[in-house]
NUTOR-414545 format. One record per residue (C-alpha): residue in three letters; x, y, z. Coordinates in steps of 0.001 Angstrom, whole numbers, padded with zeros to 6 digits, always signed. Example, Ala and Ser with C-alpha at 12.3 -4.5 7.8 and 13.67 -1.06 7.14 Angstrom:
<nodes>
ala+012300-004500+007800;ser+013670-001060+007140;
</nodes>
This chain:
<nodes>
asn-004887-032497+024825;val-006529-029564+023074;lys-004495-027841+020379;val-005723-024321+019720;asp-005055-022307+016560;arg-004500-018862+018065;glu-005719-017222+014851;glu-009021-019093+015099;arg-009437-018456+018834;pro-007739-015159+019696;asp-009959-014925+022784;leu-008443-018093+024284;asp-004958-017051+023194;glu-005296-013731+025028;ile-006477-015346+028270;tyr-003923-018108+028456;met-001007-016029+027217;ala-001786-013656+030075;ala-001801-016675+032414;thr+001614-017751+031114;gln+002982-014263+031726;ile+001581-014291+035280;leu+003029-017742+036030;thr+006424-017400+034311;gly+007079-013683+033865;his+007272-013980+030075;gly+005273-015220+027113;gly+005726-016681+023664;trp+004693-019465+021359;pro+004287-022409+021401;asn+002373-021912+024615;ser+001532-024911+026813;val-000987-024250+029593;phe-002322-026859+032005;leu-005861-026316+033314;thr-008170-027751+035938;pro-011541-029077+034697;asp-012868-025597+035600;leu-010495-024095+032956;glu-008300-022438+035608;pro-004560-022521+034703;phe-002090-023877+037265;phe+001096-024408+035203;ala+002397-022946+031935;gly+005476-022641+029781;thr+006522-021890+026248;tyr+009007-024258+024624;phe+009856-027585+026281;pro+012428-029796+024491;pro+011658-033467+023811;glu+014220-034505+026455;thr+015611-032736+029512;arg+018759-030780+028643;gly+020667-027699+029736;gly+018614-027292+032884;met+015372-027205+030874;pro+012930-030028+031652;gly+011789-032143+028730;phe+008103-032345+027948;pro+007737-035949+029203;ala+009312-034947+032538;val+006915-031993+032810;leu+003941-034293+032189;ala+005113-036814+034788;ser+005612-034104+037415;leu+002221-032532+036782;ser+000495-035908+036821;asp+002059-036622+040211;ala+000974-033226+041548;trp-002621-033724+040356;arg-002855-037184+041973;asn-001094-036446+045235;arg-001364-032667+045865;arg-004610-031772+044164;gly-005669-029293+046824;asp-002486-027288+046350;val-002928-027378+042589;arg-006510-026131+042781;glu-005498-023378+045207;gln-002781-022174+042834;ala-005188-022335+039890;ala-007777-020250+041757;gly-005083-017690+042549;val-004051-017442+038919;ala-007704-017054+037888;arg-008096-014161+040349;ala-004887-012578+039048;leu-006201-012907+035485;glu-009395-011112+036401;arg-007436-008287+038070;tyr-005056-008068+035098;leu-007868-007799+032589;glu-009846-005373+034785;glu-006812-003059+034882;arg-007057-002881+031093;glu-010579-001580+031422;ala-011566+001770+032806;gly-014868+003330+033711;ala-017195+006004+032422;gly-015656+009455+032307;glu-015331+012488+030091;leu-014347+012172+026453;pro-010554+011821+026145;ser-008620+014894+025103;pro-007715+015163+021417;glu-004265+016236+022638;leu-003565+012607+023592;ala-002657+011991+019949;leu+000117+014589+020256;arg+001410+012913+023422;ser+001478+009642+021525;leu+003320+011373+018671;ala+005913+012731+021129;asp+006586+009181+022316;leu+007245+008107+018723;glu+009607+011065+018241;arg+011657+009965+021243;arg+012064+006440+019850;phe+012416+007271+016152;asp+015418+005820+014303;arg+016327+008716+012022;glu+018795+006702+009962;his+016824+003514+009319;gly+013243+004496+010120;gly+010975+002707+012530;phe+011031+002913+016295;gly+013491+001371+018701;gly+015985-001333+017822;ala+015889-004890+016558;pro+013643-006686+015917;lys+011553-004152+014009;phe+007867-004629+013207;pro+005662-002554+010880;thr+003289-001758+013811;pro+000404-000233+011832;ser-000950+001793+014759;asn+002260+003862+014715;leu+001983+004466+010982;tyr-001721+005335+011035;leu-001132+007941+013731;leu+001675+009478+011671;asp-000538+009408+008571;glu-003293+011191+010492;leu-000977+013976+011649;ala+001294+014236+008597;asp-000513+017177+006996;glu-000260+019237+010189;arg+002961+018129+011873;pro+006146+018095+009754;gln+007827+015692+012176;ala+005003+013177+011648;ala+005342+013477+007863;glu+009101+012952+008099;met+008868+009895+010368;leu+006230+008316+008142;ala+008121+008993+004907;val+011453+007709+006240;thr+009949+004585+007806;leu+007935+003573+004740;asp+010885+004297+002444;arg+013354+002207+004484;met+010868-000644+004843;ala+010085-000635+001122;arg+013802-000678+000265;gly+014698-003292+002863;gly+014742-007050+002781;ile+011504-007030+004766;tyr+009900-006195+001415;asp+009956-008900-001267;gln+011709-006976-004037;leu+010837-009596-006669;gly+007323-010755-005861;gly+005834-007943-003791;gly+004457-008072-000265;phe+005996-007415+003147;his+007385-010104+005418;arg+006356-010283+009070;tyr+009217-008348+010700;ala+012940-007596+010423;thr+015397-009357+012708;asp+017784-006370+012548;asp+017387-002607+012901;arg+017961-001899+009175;trp+014913-003825+007871;leu+017466-005997+006020;val+016942-009616+007146;pro+013311-010565+007766;his+011425-013369+009373;phe+010155-014492+005991;glu+006527-015284+006807;lys+004042-013025+005013;met+000814-012168+006801;leu-002384-010958+005172;tyr-003049-008334+007827;asp+000394-006686+007497;asn-000046-006344+003758;gly-003634-005185+004054;phe-002502-002298+006230;leu+000591-001520+004171;val-001117-001470+000773;glu-003241+001345+002185;leu-000448+003213+003956;thr+001894+003169+000957;ala-000943+004355-001297;arg-001763+007173+001120;gln+001893+008201+001147;ala+002001+008070-002649;ala-001044+010335-002855;arg+000231+012730-000209;ala+003804+013104-001427;gly+003388+012315-005114;asp+005860+009471-004565;pro+005922+007055-007527;glu+007905+004448-005567;met+005239+004224-002860;ala+002625+003841-005606;arg+004717+001045-007154;val+004939-000793-003828;ala+001177-000509-003258;arg+000473-001904-006728;glu+002943-004754-006189;ile+001323-005706-002878;ala-002068-005815-004592;ala-000627-007951-007400;trp+000891-010398-004889;leu-002439-010661-003057;ala-004233-011390-006325;arg-001632-013867-007564;glu-000757-015851-004439;met-003214-015109-001632;thr-006658-015171-003246;ser-008924-018185-002873;pro-010968-019473-005827;glu-013987-017845-004172;gly-012321-014405-004203;ala-011491-014024-000505;phe-007977-013820+000933;trp-006001-016558+002656;ser-004249-015831+005938;ala-000502-016302+005543;gln+002380-017631+003494;asp+004966-019776+005270;ala+008552-018696+005938;glu+010149-022122+005505;thr+010882-024551+002696;asp+011604-028074+003956;gly+012259-026625+007404;glu+014700-023976+006132;glu+013837-020371+006939;gly+013852-018061+003909;ala+015121-020672+001423;phe+012479-019655-001134;tyr+013572-016000-001118;val+017365-015827-000678;trp+020110-016166-003295;arg+023638-017468-003559;arg+025900-015665-006012;pro+026154-018702-008373;glu+022341-018917-008465;leu+022168-015308-009606;ala+024931-015842-012147;ala+023065-018834-013587;glu+020103-016612-014487;leu+021862-013379-015513;asp+024712-012556-017873;glu+027676-010463-016720;glu+026149-007203-017926;ala+022876-007863-016072;leu+024769-008910-012936;gly+026802-005730-013107;leu+023639-003658-013333;leu+021621-005418-010629;ala+024338-006104-008039;pro+024766-002551-006670;ile+021072-001767-007049;tyr+019826-004854-005174;gly+022622-005147-002645;phe+024573-008219-003719;asp+027782-006439-004781;gly+029423-007054-001400;pro+029970-010085+000850;pro+026944-012346+001533;phe+025201-011531+004810;phe+022548-014226+005385;glu+023547-017607+006784;gly+027073-017343+005457;asp+026716-017409+001685;arg+023354-015900+000775;tyr+021827-012519-000017;val+018446-010999+000692;leu+017620-008657-002193;his+017166-005060-001054;leu+017706-001512-002282;pro+020638+000109-000431;arg+019879+003412-002186;pro+016646+004826-003598;leu+015929+003883-007196;ala+015529+007562-008066;glu+019119+008130-006916;gln+020291+005139-008963;ala+018518+006581-011994;arg+020229+009956-011560;arg+023625+008277-011317;arg+022938+006600-014648;arg+021600+009838-016172;met+018196+008362-016893;ser+014678+008903-015637;leu+013106+006647-013039;pro+010664+005125-015592;glu+013621+004392-017880;leu+015437+002583-015073;his+012337+000558-014253;ala+012007-000421-017913;glu+015620-001648-017915;leu+015228-003571-014653;arg+011867-005189-015340;pro+012935-008023-017710;leu+015925-008887-015497;leu+013809-009089-012352;glu+011286-011190-014240;arg+014047-013692-015039;leu+014846-014029-011341;leu+011174-014302-010456;val+010670-017104-012987;ala+013698-018909-011572;arg+012371-018497-008037;arg+009054-020033-009037;arg+010898-023228-009928;arg+011777-023683-006260;pro+009527-025821-004032;pro+006405-023730-003377;leu+005684-022193-000011;leu+002866-023524+002120;val-000134-021215+002407;asp-002412-021062+005431;asp-005718-021241+003575;lys-007960-020147+006432;ile-010195-017225+005539;leu-010577-014930+008556;ala-013217-012211+008628;asp-011072-009636+010430;trp-007966-010087+008275;asn-010091-010027+005126;gly-011679-006809+006379;ile-008200-005294+006748;ala-007281-006254+003172;ile-010657-005088+001834;ala-010211-001650+003405;gly-006596-001388+002275;leu-007309-002281-001333;ala-010375-000055-001495;val-008387+002953-000255;ala-005408+002180-002495;gly-007608+001663-005543;arg-009384+004965-004946;leu-006232+007001-004345;leu-004185+005448-007155;asp-007077+005282-009645;glu-006818+001491-009895;pro-010334+000058-010344;glu-008965-003503-010277;met-007871-003046-006663;val-011349-001907-005721;ala-012766-004928-007571;gln-010410-007212-005584;ala-011744-005727-002377;gly-015342-006036-003547;ala-014993-009732-004427;ala-013584-010531-000991;ala-016339-008554+000717;asp-018996-010383-001307;phe-017637-013744-000166;val-017348-012852+003516;leu-020767-011213+003670;ser-022479-014137+001942;glu-020598-017277+003015;met-019474-016150+006466;arg-022804-014602+007384;pro-025076-017326+006076;ala-028731-016459+005522;gly-028226-013159+007289;gly-027238-014934+010511;thr-024417-014118+012879;leu-021114-013238+011275;leu-018521-016014+011560;his-014827-015579+012266;ala-013217-018347+010181;trp-013931-020324+007003;arg-012000-023205+005502;ala-012692-026117+003173;gly-016292-025135+002581;arg-017237-024613+006221;gly-017543-021528+008372;lys-017181-021666+012133;ile-016704-019694+015364;pro-018999-016711+016009;ala-017365-013391+015181;phe-015167-011464+017577;leu-015080-007692+017987;ala-012089-007418+015631;asp-014074-009201+012904;tyr-016853-006639+013084;ala-014556-003632+013364;his-012320-004453+010394;leu-015126-005729+008170;ile-017230-002629+008868;arg-014258-000483+007913;gly-013800-002504+004737;cys-017422-001881+003778;leu-017115+001834+004552;glu-014015+002183+002372;leu-015724+000280-000450;his-018626+002711-000164;arg-016208+005644-000387;ala-014482+004087-003385;thr-017604+003125-005335;gly-020525+005144-003968;asp-022421+001839-003568;asp-025042+002370-000865;gly-025294-001397-000433;arg-021821-001350+001143;leu-022931+001326+003583;ala-026046-000692+004439;ala-023882-003756+005114;ala-021676-001707+007435;cys-024729-000469+009339;ala-026116-004003+009737;leu-022774-005301+011008;ala-022426-002413+013451;asp-025868-003108+014905;glu-025053-006813+015231;met-021743-005961+016904;his-023560-003753+019393;glu-026216-006357+020140;arg-023765-009240+020666;leu-020736-007581+022274;glu-021719-004337+023992;asp-021010-004142+027713;pro-023735-002036+029373;glu-021019-000515+031577;gly-019079+000688+028530;gly-016956-000527+025642;tyr-017248-003778+023730;trp-016243-007269+024786;ser-013677-008981+022583;ala-015900-012079+022425;ala-019416-013127+023358;ala-019921-015066+026593;ala-019261-018797+026129;pro-018823-021861+028391;asp-015190-022268+027315;leu-014173-018722+028324;leu-012741-018388+031836;val-012914-014574+031699;arg-013910-011929+029135;ser-011865-008910+028178;lys-012079-005678+026219;glu-009200-005061+023857;ile-007943-001481+023728;phe-004164-001695+023408;asp-002559-001917+019966;gly-000328-004806+018967;ala+000368-006440+015628;thr-003090-005100+014733;pro-004806-002038+016230;gly-006887-002458+019379;ala-010359-003742+018500;asn-012275-001211+020625;ala-010356+001623+018965;met-011164+000279+015502;ala-014806-000183+016447;thr-014918+003428+017658;leu-013353+004716+014448;cys-015919+002752+012440;leu-018780+004207+014457;leu-017422+007700+013808;gly-017158+006829+010103;leu-020775+005663+010106;ala-021827+008878+011823;glu-020132+010834+009041;leu-021532+008800+006142;asp-024908+007584+007411;gly-025886+010466+009694;glu-027836+008361+012219;pro-027311+009791+015753;arg-026878+006339+017349;trp-023471+005848+015752;arg-021928+008910+017355;arg-023586+008179+020709;arg-022041+004703+020737;ala-018635+006033+019701;glu-018609+008697+022401;arg-019765+006235+025049;thr-016886+003901+024184;leu-014401+006770+024155;ala-015600+008008+027542;tyr-015309+004529+029025;phe-011711+004093+027921;ala-010645+007729+028451;pro-008797+007137+031769;leu-006839+004226+030336;ala-005967+006074+027135;ala-004804+009054+029186;arg-002514+006816+031287;his-001084+004900+028334;pro-001406+006922+025096;glu+001713+005223+023740;ala-000018+001817+023968;ala-003404+002997+022674;arg-002451+005128+019676;met-005545+004235+017668;met-007794+005203+020564;thr-006022+008571+020787;leu-006594+008942+017040;ala-010298+008181+017580;ala-010414+010786+020361;arg-008939+013346+017996;arg-011486+012626+015292;ala-014378+012664+017726;ala-013339+016043+019116;ala-013095+017694+015701;pro-014126+015303+012943;glu-014300+018101+010427;ala-010646+018955+011119;ser-009477+015454+010318;pro-009606+015110+006550;ala-007820+011742+006700;val-011126+010269+007879;ser-011965+009895+004210;gln-009112+011290+002115;pro-006378+013939+002320;pro-007591+017451+001385;val-004921+017639-001333;glu-003353+014816-003346;val-000142+015540-005232;ala+001220+013869-008363;ala+004277+014918-010345;ala+005345+014219-013943;val+008883+014965-015148;gly+009856+015087-018802;asp+013082+013959-020467;pro+016100+016315-020228;asp+016783+018739-023061;pro+020363+019279-024338;gln+021038+021667-021426;gly+019733+019184-018839;trp+016458+020995-018099;arg+013383+018841-017477;arg+009790+020004-017799;leu+007873+019469-014536;glu+004129+019362-013955;ile+002763+019120-010422;ala-000934+018225-010324;leu-002856+019098-007159;ala-006182+017294-006704;ile-008103+019317-004106;ala-010919+017493-002323;asp-014492+018775-002427;gly-015094+021470+000188;trp-011427+022517+000303;his-009467+025212-001501;leu-005991+026705-001737;ala-005255+030390-002029;ala-004162+031626-005435;pro-001809+034621-005751;gly-003652+037716-004621;ala-005747+036037-001913;glu-003047+035519+000725;glu-004596+037506+003560;leu-008038+035980+003172;ala-007551+032386+002060;gly-004209+031172+003427;gln-000832+030843+001719;pro-000673+030094-002028;pro+001404+027069-003100;arg+005127+027738-003360;leu+008191+025787-004485;ala+011667+025732-002947;ala+014697+023897-004369;glu+017742+022284-002770;asp+020675+021192-004995;leu+018322+021936-007856;glu+017873+024768-010316;leu+014268+025900-010600;asp+013045+028057-013480;ala+009902+029228-015282;val+007548+028502-012380;arg+003954+029157-013443;leu+001062+029182-010996;pro-002264+029226-012853;glu-004873+031879-012230;gly-007313+031185-009444;arg-011057+030902-009679;pro-013163+033578-007891;leu-014537+032084-004679;ala-016686+033774-002018;leu-015419+032519+001351;ala-018365+033915+003318;pro-021992+034770+002394;asp-021401+038529+002175;ala-017717+038482+001215;asp-016254+039515-002133;pro-014843+036627-004193;val-011079+036091-004035;pro-008909+033973-006368;cys-008642+030380-005121;tyr-007722+026962-006400;val-010374+024261-006306;gly-010611+020878-008016;arg-007537+020089-010124;val-004669+022546-010486;val-001397+022100-012400;ile+001796+023988-011508;glu+004431+024101-014254;ala+008197+024644-013958;arg+011592+023587-015262;val+014182+021841-013097;arg+017842+020871-013492;pro+020013+019015-010925;ala+022684+021255-009386;gly+024111+019044-006636;ala+024352+015555-005200;cys+020942+015494-003498;pro+018421+017512-005515;arg+015116+018060-003710;leu+012040+020075-004592;leu+009757+021153-001762;leu+006125+022101-002285;thr+004306+024015+000451;tyr+000564+024668+000473;gln-002147+025435+003031;pro-005529+023652+002727;cys-008563+025665+003831;asp-012303+025113+003917;asp-015086+027653+004440;arg-014365+027924+008187;arg-010609+027621+008818;cys-007183+026830+007400;leu-005013+023887+008405;ala-001325+024322+009136;pro+000824+024691+005997;val+001945+021355+004537;glu+005427+020766+003111;arg+005989+017835+000752;val+008958+016553-001185;val+008146+016366-004915;pro+010066+013602-006756;val+011957+015091-009709;gly+013506+011912-011164;
</nodes>
């Protein structure tokens, strides 16, 4: 018997899960695959009970039958195994392509159209239960949000519903693995490092784009959970936190009404119950609740005639009481493996979030993890390793390790300006190319090894983005930051190789379509490094007439500008505000700064750097909304106008 940890050997997991699907028509874990001495699979299945029951053979019966077949019908067994091996090769070859032209940047829009067809407008996400975060979907929406209003809407709704659902740990921070229902209400309670590494970045990006304080709160809480519960003594990140306590799913997280009443007085219960969704009948395993936010906290604050910060200040000590009580429960098991790829995901996420939210501690978290992986998991400058545990690193790195760790280094460079991070990214990219490049095109998922029946090239997205797509995006990032021609050549060669496959299946290769878009017009894709405009809003306390003073700060990236009043025909549309169920008064746009948009052109008034718009607002209906529209331009063209919802408390 050989028991394989699929997180340590994703290459073996991919091969033999494909074999199980070929042999049985479905897959899943646990996965039992029976091989010849030549590693060719001849029988497979997922779960076998200890004893035969309900028409399902027990594991001992399966073993006896296979033993008999191997002794008495070995020729037939070997023939079937050879057939499965050939089918595996064909299956994996179909996932490859062949050299062609660069894929069209329009593939990203085809992929977006697929998401629009499947979008759940009420609950966010795509399709029905179960619902997964699926970061490739969210990154594509993030990429297109400044140009396509439907992308911005789908991203905002999905992140909002996830952050308010039970899939998010409302007390301790961090997202669970997936939701078992279509409302993000009841999760599978395991927490994975990679999910939270992606989501700390995506929520921070949304906070910066929309000026959304709740998305910023969620990003900060994820980072705090990573620091508190998922960081090794050496500074790197562990892999996962278990879902079960003594074999009981979710027991650490859920609450019975008497348990809540034991920690809170009647007044506190009355406040928290409607806010955190335990004012109705229990809905988990008969008598328990999963804490969630049925309505946005900003709406709850308005109902109580207070600001959002005031509501948070009132809630904080009560939530802390529940968190302290929860910590008295038996602790969850933590998978203390340190994986290079998952650490790279968290490093990149924290570096981006720290930069966008002006949180140096997040960037320091990312830097400490990068220092550990680059020193302990690449000993003496040798080959990068995939896994580390209990003082020992093992398993040469896979493509995903290189791709995500390179991206982590690039984002640390963007956050800190440290050229050493850029140099580390370059060294890793060269090592990746030397070890895993296929001369025919693309990158192998793993280096050749005696225990690999076949090799594959990962392009399709799953729980994490396809490794070849991430490698391509990193090469494009290196081309932008380092300027060496080899990075772009390698990126374009990989894109050309996978172009036919991406064109056939853009819905399964969203990150590759995103890479194609950036390669076609990298200068038109400001999300490569940061959005061209970041928005933050501050709302004052109401005066006796209910008016609140509003300041909207626009941070405009270097090389970009917005038109100021008087420059409309030459520099795009100036920022403008529109109100729904909201009175808007005393709007003041500051004067622009003279800017010459061409060498021989006269200067026109423009906004660059930091700009503050002032106004007064007063609710005038049940759903007050303030919409800000602006059009980012650089010295060559203007992007499509962007519309964002500004939170007004």
